[in-house]
C-alpha positions in Angstrom: 29.0 -34.3 34.4 26.9 -31.2 33.7 25.0 -30.7 30.3 26.6 -28.0 28.2 25.5 -24.6 28.2 22.6 -25.0 25.5 20.8 -27.3 27.8 18.2 -25.1 28.4 16.6 -25.4 25.1 17.2 -29.1 25.0 14.4 -31.2 23.5 13.6 -34.5 25.3 10.9 -36.8 24.9 10.0 -40.0 22.9 8.7 -41.2 19.4 6.0 -43.4 17.7 5.1 -44.4 14.4 1.7 -44.3 13.0 1.3 -48.1 11.5 2.9 -49.1 15.2 0.6 -47.7 17.6 -2.6 -46.1 15.8 -4.4 -49.5 14.7 -6.7 -49.7 12.0 -4.3 -49.0 9.2 -5.8 -51.4 6.4 -4.6 -49.4 3.3 -0.9 -49.9 3.3 1.7 -52.3 1.9 2.6 -53.5 5.4 -1.1 -54.7 6.0 -1.0 -56.9 2.9 2.5 -58.0 4.2 0.8 -58.9 7.7 -2.0 -60.7 5.7 0.4 -62.8 4.0 1.6 -64.2 6.8 5.0 -62.5 6.7 4.9 -61.2 10.4 4.7 -62.6 13.8 1.5 -60.8 14.6 -1.3 -58.6 12.9 -1.0 -55.2 13.7 -5.0 -54.8 14.0 -6.1 -51.8 16.5 -2.2 -52.0 17.8 -2.3 -49.9 20.7 -5.5 -48.0 19.6 -3.2 -44.6 19.8 -5.8 -43.4 17.2 -8.3 -42.9 19.8 -6.2 -42.6 22.9 -3.8 -39.6 21.8 -5.0 -37.4 24.4 -4.4 -40.1 27.4 -1.0 -40.8 25.9 0.0 -37.2 25.5 -1.1 -36.9 29.4 1.4 -39.5 30.3 4.0 -38.1 28.2 3.6 -34.7 29.8 3.4 -36.1 32.9 7.1 -37.4 32.3 8.0 -33.7 31.4 8.5 -34.4 27.7 8.7 -31.2 25.7 9.2 -32.9 22.4 7.4 -35.6 20.6 7.9 -37.7 17.4 5.0 -39.1 15.4 4.2 -39.9 12.0 1.4 -39.3 9.6 0.3 -42.4 8.0 0.1 -41.6 4.3 -2.2 -44.5 3.3 -5.0 -42.8 5.6 -4.8 -39.4 4.3 -4.5 -40.5 0.6 -6.2 -43.8 0.4 -6.5 -43.5 -3.5 -4.0 -41.8 -5.7 -5.0 -38.0 -5.8 -8.1 -38.3 -3.2 -7.0 -36.5 -0.2 -9.4 -37.4 3.1 -10.2 -34.2 4.7 -11.5 -36.0 7.8 -8.5 -37.8 8.6 -6.4 -34.4 7.8 -8.5 -33.2 10.7 -7.7 -36.0 13.0 -4.0 -35.4 12.5 -4.9 -31.7 13.2 -6.2 -32.4 16.6 -3.3 -34.6 17.4 -0.8 -32.0 16.7 -3.2 -29.5 18.7 -3.1 -31.8 21.6 0.8 -31.7 21.5 0.7 -28.1 21.3 -1.9 -27.4 24.1 0.5 -29.4 26.3 3.5 -27.5 25.1 5.3 -30.3 23.7 7.3 -29.6 20.3 6.3 -31.7 17.2 8.6 -33.9 15.1 6.4 -35.0 12.1 7.8 -38.2 10.0 6.1 -38.3 6.7 7.1 -41.6 5.7 7.8 -44.3 8.3 8.4 -47.8 6.2 4.4 -47.9 5.1 3.4 -47.1 1.5 -0.2 -46.6 0.7 -1.4 -50.2 -1.2 -2.2 -47.8 -4.7 1.6 -46.6 -4.5 2.9 -50.3 -4.0 0.8 -51.3 -7.1 2.5 -48.6 -9.2 6.0 -50.0 -8.3 6.6 -47.6 -5.4 10.0 -46.5 -5.1 11.0 -48.0 -8.7 8.6 -45.7 -10.2 10.3 -42.9 -11.6 7.3 -40.4 -10.9 7.6 -41.6 -7.2 9.4 -38.4 -6.1 6.6 -36.0 -8.0 3.9 -38.5 -6.1 5.6 -37.9 -2.8 5.9 -34.1 -3.4 2.1 -34.1 -3.6 1.6 -35.6 -0.8 4.0 -33.4 1.1 2.2 -30.2 -0.1 -1.1 -31.5 1.4 0.4 -32.3 4.4 2.1 -28.7 4.9 -1.0 -27.1 3.8 -3.2 -29.0 6.4 -0.6 -29.1 9.3 2.3 -27.1 8.6 1.7 -24.5 11.0 1.7 -27.1 14.0 5.1 -28.7 13.0 8.3 -27.8 14.2 10.6 -30.5 13.0 10.2 -32.7 9.8 11.5 -36.0 9.2 10.9 -36.8 5.4 12.1 -40.4 5.8 12.6 -42.9 8.4 15.8 -44.9 8.0 15.8 -45.1 4.0 18.8 -47.7 4.3 16.7 -49.8 6.5 13.7 -49.6 4.1 15.4 -50.2 0.8 18.2 -52.7 1.7 15.5 -54.7 3.3 12.7 -54.5 0.7 14.5 -54.3 -2.4 17.8 -56.0 -1.8 16.1 -58.6 0.4 12.7 -60.1 0.7 12.2 -59.4 4.4 10.1 -56.5 4.1 7.8 -54.8 1.7 7.9 -55.3 -1.5 10.3 -58.1 -0.9 12.0 -57.9 -4.1 15.5 -59.6 -3.1 17.2 -58.0 -6.0 20.5 -55.9 -5.4 20.2 -54.2 -8.7 17.1 -52.5 -7.7 18.7 -51.2 -4.5 20.3 -47.9 -6.4 17.3 -46.8 -8.4 14.9 -47.0 -5.2 17.4 -45.3 -3.1 17.8 -42.6 -5.8 13.9 -42.2 -5.9 13.9 -41.8 -2.3 16.5 -39.0 -2.4 14.7 -37.2 -5.1 11.6 -37.5 -3.1 13.3 -36.2 -0.1 14.9 -33.3 -1.8 11.3 -32.5 -3.5 10.0 -32.7 0.4 12.5 -30.3 1.6 11.7 -27.8 -0.8 8.0 -28.0 -0.5 8.2 -27.8 3.2 10.1 -24.8 3.1 8.4 -22.8 0.3 5.3 -22.9 2.8 7.0 -22.8 6.0 10.7 -21.6 6.1 10.7 -22.0 10.1 10.5 -25.8 10.1 13.5 -27.6 10.1 13.7 -30.7 7.8 15.9 -33.7 7.8 15.6 -37.5 7.8 16.0 -40.3 10.5 19.3 -41.8 9.7 19.8 -45.1 11.2 23.6 -45.2 12.1 25.4 -48.4 13.6 28.5 -49.3 14.5 30.5 -51.8 12.1 33.6 -53.5 13.7 36.0 -56.2 12.5 35.2 -59.7 14.0 39.1 -60.3 13.9 40.7 -56.8 14.5 43.8 -58.1 13.2 42.4 -59.8 9.8 43.0 -57.2 7.0 39.8 -58.4 5.0 37.7 -58.1 8.2 38.8 -54.6 8.8 38.4 -53.7 5.4 34.8 -54.9 4.7 34.0 -53.5 8.2 35.3 -50.3 6.6 33.4 -50.3 3.6 30.0 -51.3 5.0 30.2 -48.6 7.5 31.0 -45.9 5.1 28.0 -47.2 3.0 25.7 -47.7 5.9 26.4 -44.5 8.0 27.9 -41.8 5.7 27.1 -42.2 2.1 23.5 -41.3 2.5 24.5 -38.1 4.3 27.1 -37.3 2.1 24.5 -37.7 -0.9 22.1 -35.0 0.7 24.8 -32.6 1.5 26.7 -32.6 -1.6 23.9 -33.1 -4.1 25.4 -36.2 -5.9 24.0 -39.8 -4.8 27.2 -41.7 -4.4 26.5 -45.6 -3.1 29.3 -47.8 -3.3 30.5 -50.9 -2.0 32.9 -53.2 -3.6 31.2 -56.2 -5.1 28.0 -54.9 -3.6 26.4 -51.7 -5.1 28.0 -48.8 -7.2 25.3 -46.1 -8.1 26.1 -42.4 -8.8 23.7 -39.9 -9.8 23.8 -35.8 -9.6 20.3 -34.7 -8.5 19.8 -30.9 -9.1 17.8 -29.9 -6.1 19.4 -32.5 -3.5 22.3 -30.4 -2.5 22.2 -29.3 1.1 18.5 -30.6 2.1 19.5 -31.2 5.6 18.7 -28.7 8.3 19.9 -30.8 11.1 20.8 -34.8 11.2 18.1 -37.2 12.9 20.0 -39.9 14.4 18.6 -43.3 15.1 21.3 -45.7 17.2 20.8 -49.0 18.6 23.6 -51.2 18.3 27.3 -52.4 17.4 27.6 -55.3 14.5 30.5 -57.4 14.0 32.0 -58.1 10.5 33.7 -61.2 9.3 34.8 -62.5 5.8 32.6 -65.1 4.7 32.7 -66.0 0.9 29.3 -67.7 1.1 27.4 -64.8 2.5 26.3 -63.6 -0.9 24.4 -66.4 -1.8 22.9 -66.7 2.0 21.7 -62.9 2.5 21.8 -61.5 -0.9 22.2 -58.1 0.7 25.7 -57.7 1.6 29.5 -58.0 0.0 31.3 -61.4 1.1 30.8 -60.8 4.8 28.9 -62.3 7.8 27.4 -59.6 10.3 26.8 -60.8 13.8 27.0 -59.9 17.6 29.6 -61.5 19.8 28.6 -60.3 23.2 25.6 -62.5 24.3 26.2 -61.4 27.9 25.0 -57.7 27.0 22.2 -58.0 24.6 18.4 -56.9 24.8 15.7 -59.1 24.4 15.4 -58.0 20.6 19.1 -59.9 20.3 20.7 -56.3 20.1 24.2 -55.7 21.8 23.9 -52.9 24.2 26.9 -51.0 23.3 26.5 -47.5 24.7 30.2 -46.3 23.5 29.0 -46.9 20.1 26.6 -43.7 20.6 29.3 -41.8 21.5 31.1 -42.9 17.9 28.2 -42.3 15.9 27.2 -38.9 17.1 30.9 -37.8 16.5 30.9 -39.2 13.2 27.5 -37.1 12.4 29.0 -34.3 13.9 31.7 -33.9 11.0 28.8 -32.6 8.7 28.6 -29.4 11.2 24.7 -29.5 11.7 22.5 -29.8 14.8 21.9 -33.3 15.6 18.6 -34.7 17.1 18.6 -38.0 18.4 15.3 -39.3 16.6 15.5 -43.2 17.9 17.3 -44.5 20.8 16.1 -47.5 23.2 16.0 -51.0 24.4 13.5 -54.0 24.0 13.1 -54.9 27.8 9.9 -56.2 28.9 11.0 -56.6 32.7 12.3 -53.1 32.9 15.6 -54.3 34.7 17.8 -53.0 32.0 16.1 -49.7 30.7 17.7 -47.2 33.5 20.8 -48.5 32.9 20.7 -48.1 29.2 19.0 -44.8 29.6 21.9 -43.3 31.9 24.8 -44.9 30.1 23.8 -43.8 26.7 23.0 -40.2 28.1 26.5 -40.1 29.5 28.2 -40.9 26.1 25.7 -38.3 24.3 26.9 -35.8 26.7 30.5 -36.6 26.3 30.2 -36.1 23.0 28.4 -32.6 23.2 31.4 -31.8 25.7 33.5 -32.7 22.6 31.8 -30.3 20.2 28.8 -32.3 19.0 25.6 -29.9 18.7 23.0 -32.2 20.1 19.7 -30.4 20.4 17.3 -33.4 21.4 17.0 -36.8 22.6 13.8 -39.3 21.5 13.3 -42.4 23.1 12.2 -45.3 21.3 9.6 -45.7 21.9 6.9 -43.8 24.0 5.0 -47.1 24.7 5.0 -50.7 23.7 4.0 -51.1 20.2 3.7 -53.3 16.8 7.5 -54.0 16.0 7.0 -54.9 12.4 8.1 -58.4 11.6 8.5 -59.4 15.6 5.1 -58.1 16.3 4.1 -57.1 19.5 6.5 -59.2 21.6 9.7 -56.9 22.0 8.7 -54.4 24.7 10.7 -50.8 23.7 8.0 -48.7 25.7 8.7 -46.0 28.4 4.9 -46.7 29.1 4.1 -50.4 29.4 0.9 -51.6 27.4 -1.4 -54.4 28.5 -2.5 -56.0 25.1 -5.4 -57.2 26.5 -7.0 -54.3 28.1 -4.8 -51.7 26.4 -4.2 -50.3 30.0 -1.2 -47.9 30.0 1.4 -48.0 33.0 4.3 -45.9 33.2 7.6 -48.0 33.7 9.9 -46.9 36.5 12.9 -46.3 33.8 10.7 -43.8 32.1 10.9 -41.4 35.0 14.7 -41.3 34.8 14.8 -39.6 31.1 15.2 -35.8 32.5 17.1 -36.8 35.5 19.8 -38.4 33.4 20.0 -35.3 31.2 21.0 -33.5 34.5 23.4 -35.7 35.9 
C-alpha cells in the first residue's frame, strides 16, 4: 500500500517526557511518590537526557526523524510559586535549538503527569485557582520558548492523570475519591483553554492540542447485553467525552452509576487545532457487581485482557486493528490527527518490528479511508523510567544500559521510516 498524497509533509519521530528521561527532577509530586515507596524504582538520574540531549538527538537524526515530542518539567522552571528559573529556561531553549539545528520539528508538552510540590500542596487540580496558575506558567513558557515550538500539547492523557490520581490511589495525589474526578477534570479543561488562548495570543502559527489516550473497549461476552452496554458507556466516556467537551465548550462527563458532571466553560469551545492521539491496546469489559468495591474507579464492570498469546512485556494486548478504530473515531471531529504515542514494551526487540509494521498498516488504512493523519511519534525514543513500573519496561527505539547509560539503536528502530513507505 502506498501512502496518501500528503505524505511529503508527514511527520515521523519519537516521544519522551521530562521526568522519565531527564534525571534530577526533585521538586515534583512524583518524586515524593517515589520516595514514599509507591514505585518499583526511583527515577534518580533516569537516563541523564538532561545532559545527553545532543547525543540523543544525534541518534534521532540518524534514524531520519523529522519531529520530536518532549515535555518541559514545570517543577524545574517554577520550583516555587511565581519564581521562574531563567537558567532552566535557558537550558530548555538550548534543547529546542539543538532540535532546530537538526531540522527536527518540536512538539512541546506542557504537562506530562508531574505537578510541582508547591502546586500539589495547594490542592493541585482541585484548587479553583489552578487554571489561572497554569496560565501563568504557560505564558512564561511561550515567552521564553515559543519561537522554537511548532506544536503544543497542553496535557498528556488527562483521563489517565485524573482517574488514576483522583478516582483511585494509584498515582499522585492518590485521593481514591470518585467525587473528586469531575471537579479535577473541569479544572484541567479550564487550564487547557487558558493555555490554548495564551499560546495563540503570542504565536498564532503554533498548533495546540492535548495528547488523548484512546483505547478499544469491547464486551467480554459479545452477546451479553449488559457487557455490551457497559463497554459502550466506558468507550464514550474514555474516548469521546473529553474531545466533545473541548469542541463544544461544555464539559459533559457521564457514565451511569459512575460520574455525572456538566459545566459550560466560556473559553473552552474549539480549543483543539488537531487531535493528539495515544494508542496502545484493547480492553475487554465484563459486568461485575463487586468491581465498585474492588477498584473504585469504574461502573460495575471488570476490565481485563483475554489474549495472553498476543501481549507485550507490559501485559498489554497487541491489537493493531484497534489503531484503525480509534483513528477513525478521532477523524469524526474533522481535525488533523497526530499520533503522539504508540509503542510496545519489548526488551528483546523480538516483537517491535512487527508491531510497528502492523500499526503502520492500520494507520495507512485509516488515512486511505479519509483520516487526516499528519504525523506519528513512537513511544519512546529511548528506554526510560516508566512511572509505577520503574525501569523494567523497555519501550525505547534506543536501548539504554542502565549501568553505563550507553545508548544503542535497536534494529527495529530502523524500519520506522521504511514502514511509512511500504
